[in-house]
N, C-alpha and C positions, 0 to 999 in steps of 0.2 A: 151429516155432516162432512165438509171437504176433506177429501183424503188424498194421500199422495198415489202415486201409480202403483203402488205394492199393498193398496187398502190401508195403510196405517192413517190415523187421526194424529196430527202432530200439533203440540202446545208448547210454546214458551212460557216458564212460570219465573217470575222475579219477585223476591221478597226484598222489602225495602223498608227504610225508616219512617219517611215521612216528613212532614214540617216541623212535627213536635218533638224530634231526635235529634241527637247531634249529627253532624256531617248529612244535611238534607238529601234525602233521595238516593242516597250511596246504594247501590244495588249490593245487598248483604247477601243473597243467594241467586244463582242464575242457572238454570235448568232447562234441559230440553225433554218432553215425555212423550214418547210416542207408543201409541196404542194400538193393536191390531185385533179389534172386536170378533173377527172370525176365529183366533187363536184363544181369545181371551186372555192376551198376554200385555204387558205394559213394560217398555223399557226406559229408565230414566239416566240420563247421563248428565251429571253435573260439571258446569264450566268454571275454572279457576277464576277468582275474581281479580287475579294479578296477571292473566293470561294479556299480553300486548296484542293491539289491535290497531290496525290504520285504516281510515276511510277519507279517500282523497275528496269524494263527492261534498261530504261534510266538514272536510279541513279538521279532522280530529284524530289525535294518537295519543297512545297511552294505555292505561290498564282499562280492561273491558267495564270493569263495574263503575269506573269514572265518565264514561261516555253516557251513560243513562242519566246519571246524577248531573251533568253539565248542563246537557241538553233541556232536562224537565225544569231545572232550576232557573233558567234563562225566562222560559215564557209559560211554564206549566203545562207544556203541550205533551201529555202523558201519552195519546194514542200516536202521535207524529214520532215520538221516539221510541215507543214500543215498536213500530215498524221497523225503524233504523237497527234497533238491536237484532230484531228477528231476522233481519237481513243478513246482520253480519254473523249470527249463530249459523244461518244456512250456508254461507261458505265455510263454516268449520265442520259441520256436521253432514252435508252434502245431500239433505234433502229438505222439501219446502217446508216452512211453517207459517201456516194462514191464520194462526190462532194465538191470541197470548193473555196471560193472566197476571196482572200486576198487584201482588198482595201487599197490604200495608200490616206492620207487624200487630196494630191493634186488632183486625180481624184475624190474623193467625192466633192470637191469643184467644179470640172470643170464639173461634169455632171449636177448639177443644174445650173450652168451659161448657158450651152448649152440647157437646157431648160428654159433660161431667168429667171425664180423665180419660187418658190412654195409658196402654202399658208399654214399655220400652225396656228390651234387653239390652244393659248398657254393658259394651264389651270390656272398658277400661275406666280405670276412677279417673275423675276430671276433680282439679283443684285448682281452681283458678281465681288468684288474688286480685285480678285486674278487670274484672268484669264490670262495664258502665252503668252506673245506678240512675242515670239519666238527668243527673243535675252537675253534669261536668265533673263526677268524681268516680271511685271504685267501691266495690262491694266484694266479698268473698262467695265463691259459687262452687259447691261441693256435691259430687254424686260417686255412689260407690258402685261397683260393677254388681250385676245380676238384674233379676226383674224389678223394675220400678214403676210405681204410679204417679203420672204426672199430670197435674193441671196446667190449664194454659199457662200460667207464669213461668212456672218452672219447664215446661215444655219449650219456651219461646228462649230461655236462658240456656238450656242444652242445646238448642239449635244456634245460638249464635256465639257462645263461648269459643274462644280461639287461642288463647295465651297459654293454656296446660297441654295444647296438642297443635296438630298442623290443621292448614287450611283445608287439605285433603279429608282429615278425619271428620271435620266439622261438614263436608259434604255427606259423608256416610250418614252423619246421625241426622241432617236434614231429610235425608232420604227415609231413614227410619220413621221419621215423625209421619210423612205423608202415607207410607206402608200401615202404621198403627191407626190413623185416623181412617183410612179405607177399610182395615179391618174392622174398626169398633161399628161403621156405618153398615156393613155388610153381613156381620155377625150377627148384630143386636136387630137390624130394621128399623133404625132410628130414623131414617128419613123416607119419607115416602113423598109422592107428588103434592100432597096438600101442605106438608110441612116445608118442602122446597119454597111453594108460594108464599107461605107466611113470612120466610125469613129471607126472601127476595130482596126486599126493600133495604134491610140493614147490610145485606151482602153487597148491594150495588153502591152502597155509602163507602164501603173500604176496600172493594176490589175493582179495579177497572180491568175492563176485558171486551173483545168482541165477539164472545160466544154468547148466544141469546138464551134467554129462558128457557125457550123450546129446547134448545141444543143441550143444556145443563140438564133438564129433566131426561132426556134420552140418554145422557153419559151416566147418570145418577142409576137409572133403572139396569144399564147394562153392566154397572159395576160389580152388581152382584154375581156376576158370571166370572169376574176376572180370578184366575185361578194361578197366573205366573207374573211376578213382578221381578225384574233384573235390575238391578243398581250398579252403574258405573260413574266413574269420574275421571278426568283425565289428570295425570299427576306425574311429576318428577321424581318421586320415591319408587324406585324400581332397579332392578339389576339385569345386565345384559351378559351376566358371566355364569350365575349359576340360576337354575330354573326354580330352586327353592325360595328365591327370594326375587323372583319376577312376578307379576300381576299383571291383570288387564289394565289397560288405560295408560300403560307407561309410553306416552309419546311426546311428551315435554321435557324441557330442562332449562336451568336458571343459568342466563349468559352472565358475562363480565357485565358488571354495571357501567362501567365506563361508557360502553357503547350506546347507553340509554340514559345521559345526563345523570349518570349514577342513581337513578330510579331503580327499584327492585320490582323486576317483572319476570313473566314466564314466557318462553316462546315454543314453537313446536320443533321437533328434531328435522333437520332439513332446511332450516332457516338460514338465509344469508342476507347480507345486509341490501343486496339487490333485490331480494325476495322477502319481504317481511311478512308476507301472509302466505307462507308456504303451508298449507294444511291438508296436503295429500294424505299424509298417514292417517289424522283424525278423521279423513273423510271415510277411508278405509275401514276404520274400527265401528265407528257409527253405523256404517251402513250395515256391516255383519251383523251387530247385535241388535239393530232395529228391524231389520227387514229378513232375518234368518233365525228368528227367535224359535224354528223348531228343535235345532241343534243345542240350544240352550235349555229346551223343556227335556231334552232327552239326557244330558248331562252326564254322558259313561265317563267312568274313570278310566284313564289312557295309560300305558306304559309303551314307551319308546325305546326300541331294543336296536343296537348299532350291530349289525352283522354284514358290514362293509370290510371287503379283503384288504388289509393295511397296505400291502403291496400294490394292490390296485390304485389305491387312493394315493399313495405317492407320486404315482407316474401320473395321476391327472389332477391333483390339487396339492397345494401347499402343505398341508397337513394331514394327518392319517387317523386322528382321532377325535372326539369331542364333539361328533356330528349328531348324536343323540340330544346331548344337551343344550346344543345349539337351538336345534329344531323346537325343542322343550320350552325354552324361553321364547320363542317366536309363538307358538300356538298358544301358551298362556297369556301372553299380550292380548290375543283374540279371544280371550275366554274359555279356550279350552280346559277340560279338568285333567290336567296331566298330573300324575302323582309319582311317577317313577321313571328312570332312565338306566338303563344296563347295557353291558356287553351281551351279545347274542351267542357267539362261539360258534357259529356256523357262517359260511359266506357264500350266498347265492345272487343271482342277478337281476334280481326284480323286488319292488317295494311291496309288501304284502299288509293286510290288515287281517288279524284273527279276532274273530267274535267270539268272547268267552263268557259273556253275560247273559242276561234271560232275554234282553231285547233283541232287535236286529237293527238298532241304531242308524237306521236309513240316511237319516239326514245329516247326523253327524259326519258319517263318512263321506257323503257328497259335498260336506263343507271342506273336509278335510282336501278335497280333490283340487279346491282353489290354491292350496300350499305346496302339494308336491303330487307327482305322478303316483298312483296308486294302481299297479298291475292286476292285483288280485284279492278278492275278499274271500276268506275261508271261514265257513261256518259250523262244518264238521270237524272238529277238532279230532287229533290223535292223541296217543297217551301223553306224549311228552308236552304238549300243552296245557294238560291238566296242572302241572306244576304253576302255572301262571294264571290261574282262574280267580286269584284274589282281584283282578282288575276286569273290567267289562271289555275292552279293546286291547289290544297288543298290536302295535304298529312297529314292522321291522323294517329298518333302512337295509338295502343292499347296493350293491355296486350300480344301479341303476341312478340313485340318488346323487353319487358323486360325479357321474358323467354329466349330469344337469348342471350341477355347479360350476362343471368347466366351460359351459357354453354361458351361464347367467349366474354371476357371484351371489352368495347369499346376503340377504339384506334381513335385517331384525323387524324391519316396518312394515314392509309391502310383499 
């Protein structure tokens, strides 16, 4: 299959309602899947349906899910508009997307029924009194937390329900379902080459894709080796003030609706009226989680310590504290597992990483170096470090850190 320069296979996946559903062909879910066959790792990034986009060539602007709907509804040119959508997503995530799969809800339900059922660990209760019943009215959909066995119909409702939670929570649910389907296939050996060929004719009726049958067979055979699946979605639900309330994917915000003809849209941080497609921060994030999957696989717990001399800091930057929390927020945006921040109690001149866990965490440390200078990595810990051994890595910030801030001001997003 076609791979990008880092060896990943990238696919755009769109779930849509089809002509038999209300709001014809509106993209209900938009996702980029990046698969590294050598690492047996997959990164899934969901794109919010309300993300504002502008395409001068196609003379289209508005929510990204409407772009697909308008284009397909005009002439039913699925392939043409799949390519347009993939091109837009390439601008957002910063890597080539040569493949696409457009999945009708009918096939989504059918594939799960073909597997008989899937198991989903529901994180919170869903009580949606306004779930569309397909006849221009509503029904009540309820799911309780804990392990649930879903058939195709219930899984589709779980994936589409939105009025009892946010669009961002729904993105998580959709990725949960994809993981559950892959687990069912790989753990039970339900599909083999003969089964794929048998189902291929029905598959092509309900899924429009430029992935060939030969490529699909190769993908399914290699999915048995997938050991790591990472889920992310761009969101506005985040905090730049407390690391405990900051999460990966926090690179968007909700603007004043008056700027967009009172439409409710989401735009990227750094957007200006003169640059409506400012995707620098989303590109950085997508690059890290799709092409640096080794640090995600290591996933060490990290404590950030502030050992900066306050008198030195006052002479160099405007404030003398808060550096550990500030960096923790930024690293959590890029999916580092930061679990704690503290004052270190000593002041020395350079940044140090202490390895306290059982691994060497080489790829995590190398990735951290994109965000700050690290002068030393200590693996032979002394007696005082043992008291911090409940984390895998301890990152200590010293005067070197604020010297850098005086030259290049802190930015949460890059």
